[in-house]
GUVO-265033 format. One record per residue (C-alpha): x, y, z. Coordinates in steps of 0.001 Angstrom, whole numbers, plus 500000, padded with zeros to 6 digits. Example, Ala and Ser with C-alpha at 12.3 -4.5 7.8 and 13.67 -1.06 7.14 Angstrom:
BEGIN
512300495500507800;513670498940507140;
END
This chain:
BEGIN
523263528192542794;521679531489541853;518593531665539441;520677533560536586;523042530717536157;520312527516536322;517884528913534226;520103529279530875;521377525880531889;517940524364532195;516790526054529065;519795524447527144;518844520790528500;515393521574527947;516357522493524155;518321519140524174;515410517080525316;513202518673522631;515729517942519910;516393514377521210;512366513960521138;512244515632517348;515032513261516112;513184510475517667;509879511243516070;511667511611512829;513062508467512969;509719506638513500;507894508889510926;510815507538508662;510082503908509421;506567504337509113;507118505865505592;509280502990504816;506716500187506104;503932501962503720;506086502056500767;506569498487501262;502992497940501732;501966500023498904;504582498135496532;503318494782497464;499459495805497203;500292497250493846;501603493878492454;498813491822494354;496155494125492403;498108493925488783;498225490113489469;494121490147490087;493533492150487301;495279490173484885;493298487220486595;490101488664486108;491101489690482510;491959486022481831;488488484944483380;486648487566481283;488292486007477923;487514482631478848;483985483489479767;484117485344476433;485163482268474536;482861479814476363;480098481916475308;481029481992471725;481536478004471647;478027477887472971;476920479949470351;478359477925467902;476943474674469147;473546476190469072;473796477105465408;475395473641464332;472421471694466438;469774470523464242;466249472326464076;464006470733466526;466613469868469458;
END
């Protein structure tokens, strides 16, 4: 086959392969974004849960300190 016929044909196939690779890359990138969004959502939820838990612990700690101070005030002198 003459070169003037095969070369445009090969350029066409090369362009199709490149387009196919691009679409495959795009599909994989979308999957990665989806997975990252899923992980971000669950990590954000876990962070909120831990933040609430830490505030709960902090408030319990403050209540415990207040009870100790009250007990010291009620204790008779010399004990």
